[in-house]
C-alpha positions in Angstrom: 25.6 -110.9 -33.8 27.3 -108.8 -36.4 30.7 -110.4 -35.8 29.0 -113.8 -35.9 27.4 -113.1 -39.3 30.6 -111.6 -40.7 32.6 -114.5 -39.6 30.4 -117.6 -39.7 28.2 -116.9 -42.7 31.0 -116.6 -45.3 32.3 -120.0 -44.3 28.8 -121.4 -44.3 28.0 -120.1 -47.7 31.3 -121.3 -49.1 30.9 -124.8 -47.7 27.3 -125.1 -48.7 27.9 -124.5 -52.3 31.4 -125.9 -52.8 31.9 -129.7 -52.5 34.9 -129.3 -50.3 36.1 -126.2 -48.5 39.4 -124.9 -49.7 41.5 -121.7 -49.8 40.7 -121.3 -53.5 37.0 -120.4 -53.9 35.1 -122.1 -56.7 34.0 -119.3 -59.1 32.7 -121.5 -61.9 29.1 -120.7 -61.4 28.1 -117.5 -63.2 26.6 -116.0 -60.1 29.8 -116.2 -58.1 32.3 -113.5 -58.6 35.5 -112.7 -56.7 36.2 -109.0 -56.6 38.9 -106.6 -55.4 37.9 -105.1 -52.1 38.9 -102.0 -50.1 39.3 -101.9 -46.3 35.9 -100.2 -46.1 34.1 -103.2 -47.5 35.7 -105.8 -45.1 33.2 -107.7 -43.0 30.1 -106.0 -44.5 27.1 -107.9 -46.0 24.9 -106.7 -48.8 21.4 -108.3 -48.9 19.8 -108.4 -52.3 16.1 -109.1 -53.0 15.9 -111.0 -56.2 12.4 -110.7 -57.6 12.7 -113.6 -60.0 15.6 -115.7 -58.6 16.6 -119.1 -59.9 12.9 -120.1 -59.7 10.7 -117.3 -61.2 7.7 -118.4 -59.1 9.7 -117.9 -55.8 12.4 -115.4 -56.0 15.1 -115.3 -53.4 17.3 -113.2 -51.2 21.0 -113.3 -52.0 23.9 -112.3 -49.7 26.9 -110.6 -51.2 29.8 -111.2 -48.7 32.7 -108.8 -49.0 35.0 -111.2 -47.1 34.7 -114.2 -49.4 33.6 -112.3 -52.5 30.7 -114.6 -53.2 27.2 -113.7 -54.4 25.1 -116.6 -53.2 21.4 -117.6 -53.1 20.7 -117.8 -49.4 16.9 -117.8 -48.9 14.2 -118.9 -51.4 10.8 -117.1 -50.9 7.7 -119.2 -51.0 5.2 -116.8 -49.3 6.5 -113.3 -49.9 6.2 -113.9 -53.6 8.5 -111.9 -56.0 10.6 -110.2 -53.3 10.6 -106.4 -53.9 12.7 -105.3 -51.0 14.5 -106.6 -47.9 15.1 -105.0 -44.5 17.7 -106.3 -42.0 17.9 -105.2 -38.4 21.2 -103.4 -37.4 22.4 -106.5 -35.4 21.8 -108.8 -38.4 19.5 -111.0 -36.4 16.3 -110.5 -38.3 15.4 -110.1 -42.0 12.1 -108.9 -43.4 11.2 -109.6 -47.0 8.4 -107.7 -48.8 6.4 -109.1 -51.7 5.9 -107.4 -55.0 3.1 -109.8 -55.9 0.9 -110.5 -52.8 1.6 -107.7 -50.3 3.0 -110.0 -47.7 6.0 -109.5 -45.5 8.0 -112.5 -44.3 10.1 -112.4 -41.2 13.3 -114.6 -40.9 15.5 -115.1 -37.9 19.3 -115.9 -38.0 20.1 -118.7 -35.6 23.9 -118.5 -36.1 23.8 -121.1 -38.9 20.7 -120.6 -41.0 17.8 -118.2 -41.7 14.7 -119.6 -40.0 11.3 -118.8 -41.5 9.1 -117.0 -39.0 5.9 -114.9 -38.9 4.1 -113.7 -42.0 2.5 -110.2 -42.1 -0.3 -109.6 -44.5 -0.8 -106.0 -45.6 -4.0 -104.8 -47.4 -1.8 -104.0 -50.4 -1.6 -106.2 -53.5 1.9 -105.2 -54.2 4.7 -103.7 -52.1 7.8 -101.8 -53.4 10.0 -100.6 -50.5 10.5 -101.8 -47.0 12.6 -99.4 -44.9 13.3 -99.0 -41.2 12.3 -95.6 -39.9 13.9 -93.4 -37.2 11.1 -94.6 -34.8 12.2 -98.2 -35.2 9.1 -99.1 -37.3 9.2 -100.7 -40.7 7.5 -98.7 -43.5 6.2 -100.8 -46.4 5.3 -98.8 -49.6 2.0 -99.9 -51.3 2.9 -100.0 -55.0 -0.7 -100.2 -56.0 -2.0 -97.2 -57.9 -5.0 -95.4 -56.6 -8.2 -97.3 -57.4 -11.2 -95.7 -59.3 -13.9 -94.2 -57.2 -16.2 -96.7 -55.6 -13.8 -99.7 -56.0 -12.2 -101.6 -53.2 -8.7 -100.1 -53.2 -6.0 -102.3 -51.7 -3.3 -99.6 -51.9 -3.8 -95.9 -52.2 -2.1 -92.6 -53.0 1.4 -92.6 -51.6 0.5 -95.1 -48.9 2.9 -96.7 -46.4 1.9 -99.4 -43.9 3.7 -99.2 -40.5 5.0 -102.6 -39.3 6.0 -103.1 -35.7 8.9 -105.5 -35.8 8.5 -106.5 -32.2 4.9 -107.8 -32.7 5.1 -108.6 -36.4 1.9 -106.7 -37.0 0.6 -103.5 -38.7 0.7 -100.6 -36.3 -1.9 -97.8 -36.5 -3.1 -96.0 -39.5 -1.1 -96.0 -42.7 1.1 -93.1 -43.6 -0.2 -91.3 -46.6 1.3 -88.8 -49.1 -1.7 -87.8 -51.3 0.6 -85.8 -53.6 1.6 -89.2 -55.1 -0.6 -91.6 -57.0 1.6 -94.5 -55.8 4.7 -94.8 -53.6 8.0 -96.3 -54.6 10.5 -95.4 -51.9 11.1 -93.7 -48.6 14.2 -92.3 -46.8 15.1 -90.1 -43.9 17.7 -87.4 -43.3 20.4 -88.5 -40.8 18.8 -86.5 -38.0 15.4 -88.0 -38.7 13.7 -84.6 -39.1 13.0 -84.9 -42.9 11.5 -87.6 -44.9 11.9 -88.2 -48.7 9.2 -90.1 -50.6 9.6 -91.1 -54.2 6.7 -92.2 -56.5 4.4 -91.5 -59.4 2.7 -88.1 -59.4 -1.0 -87.8 -59.9 -1.5 -87.1 -63.6 1.9 -88.0 -65.0 5.6 -88.1 -64.2 7.6 -88.9 -61.2 8.3 -86.8 -58.1 10.0 -86.7 -54.7 8.0 -85.4 -51.8 10.1 -83.7 -49.1 8.3 -83.4 -45.8 8.9 -82.7 -42.1 9.0 -85.7 -39.9 7.0 -87.0 -38.1 4.2 -84.5 -39.1 4.5 -85.4 -42.8 4.0 -81.7 -43.6 5.1 -81.0 -47.2 8.2 -78.9 -47.6 8.8 -79.4 -51.3 7.6 -81.4 -54.3 10.4 -82.0 -56.7 9.6 -83.2 -60.3 12.1 -85.9 -61.3 13.5 -86.2 -64.8 12.9 -90.0 -65.1 10.1 -92.0 -66.7 9.7 -94.1 -63.6 11.3 -94.1 -60.2 11.9 -96.7 -57.5 13.6 -96.5 -54.1 15.3 -93.4 -52.5 18.3 -93.3 -50.2 19.8 -90.4 -48.3 23.6 -90.0 -48.0 24.9 -90.5 -44.5 26.1 -86.9 -44.4 22.6 -85.7 -45.5 23.9 -83.6 -48.4 22.3 -85.5 -51.2 19.4 -87.9 -51.8 19.5 -90.4 -54.6 16.4 -91.7 -56.3 16.7 -94.9 -58.4 14.9 -94.7 -61.7 14.6 -96.0 -65.2 17.7 -95.2 -67.1 19.3 -93.1 -64.4 19.8 -92.4 -60.8 18.6 -88.9 -60.0 20.7 -86.9 -57.5 18.9 -84.4 -55.3 20.6 -81.5 -53.4 18.9 -81.8 -50.0 19.6 -78.2 -48.9 18.4 -76.6 -52.2 15.7 -79.2 -52.7 16.4 -79.4 -56.3 17.8 -81.9 -58.9 21.6 -81.7 -58.9 22.4 -84.2 -61.6 22.2 -87.9 -62.5 24.3 -91.0 -62.5 24.2 -93.6 -65.2 26.7 -96.4 -64.3 25.1 -99.0 -66.5 26.0 -98.9 -70.2 22.4 -99.7 -71.2 20.3 -96.5 -71.4 17.1 -98.3 -70.5 18.5 -100.2 -67.4 16.3 -100.1 -64.4 17.8 -99.1 -61.1 15.7 -100.4 -58.2 17.6 -100.3 -54.8 20.7 -98.7 -53.3 22.7 -98.7 -50.1 25.7 -96.7 -48.8 28.9 -97.8 -47.2 29.2 -96.8 -43.5 31.4 -93.8 -44.3 29.2 -92.7 -47.1 32.0 -92.9 -49.7 30.4 -95.7 -51.8 26.9 -96.1 -53.2 25.9 -99.6 -54.0 23.1 -100.0 -56.6 21.7 -102.7 -58.9 20.9 -102.2 -62.6 18.7 -104.6 -64.6 18.7 -104.1 -68.4 15.7 -105.5 -70.3 16.2 -109.3 -70.9 19.4 -109.5 -68.9 20.6 -110.4 -65.3 21.2 -107.7 -62.8 24.6 -106.1 -62.2 25.8 -104.5 -59.0 27.6 -101.2 -59.4 29.8 -99.6 -56.7 30.1 -95.9 -57.2 32.5 -93.5 -55.6 30.1 -90.7 -54.8 32.8 -88.0 -54.7 33.5 -88.3 -58.4 30.4 -90.2 -59.5 32.6 -92.9 -61.1 32.1 -96.7 -60.9 34.9 -98.3 -59.0 33.6 -101.9 -59.1 31.2 -104.0 -61.0 29.8 -107.4 -59.9 27.7 -109.2 -62.6 24.9 -111.7 -62.1 24.0 -110.2 -58.7 20.5 -111.5 -59.4 18.0 -112.3 -62.1 16.0 -109.2 -61.3 17.5 -107.5 -58.3 15.3 -105.1 -56.4 16.0 -103.8 -52.9 19.5 -103.7 -51.4 20.4 -103.4 -47.7 23.9 -103.3 -46.2 24.9 -104.4 -42.7 28.4 -103.6 -41.4 
């Protein structure tokens, strides 16, 4: 399936949006950009959840194809409104899209030519922020709702994640809760699956990263983050660092020391919002989106060894949120 997507999809996207296929891609549309690529990027696909999309009422999922260099609108969302994140199975055959507006998850299947709309999974949350595949094969959807006042009908809850069984397209068991956080933004695991990292808003004020043992969820550390607001978290493939996307910066966490190790600010705008991120297979590059107020999102490719930006792709989305990468 991976070979099929890497080979057939670029041609499909090119032919669908260009009146006649040719060896010279049409880059006239502002959302299409041809970039220089390294061998590491060849054949990989980056899935981008665009909360607003061409139609603000729908949003979309865009696919950045490193073979053709296109950024294309591929799926328009009508039921998972305002996509907040996207999760793709390792074989590239299924795509799950989480809603930032109605708490719904939409399941799409790749048939070799198109994404086919499938089951819809309704969660109790009003808004979802992250959708990540855990080491147990379950999908974990973060309820972005803040804790409701006492006596009210809370749809979300403190640091709450709904477990989704991708085999049955249904919620599985009780939600996973991190009461240290008023609301959850992101979740990531260490490479060995023994540690979980959860980003979100602390009770009271500020942002934090909960470090916990997995699967017991026993807290190991609570790290205060120097950011006004935080979004998704990703762990480096070698497990040395965890990166938390935030407002104005990407916070770098030393996993062994369980402490803030610095920050990355690839976007020139100091108030740009970083929502999602993904690593290349070898861990050399970090892909992240940045959305300045009133402007389209830009994709930044960062060489993590030096922290410098090696590639920029503009107009990756109107308001890009989650990123997922499939080799």
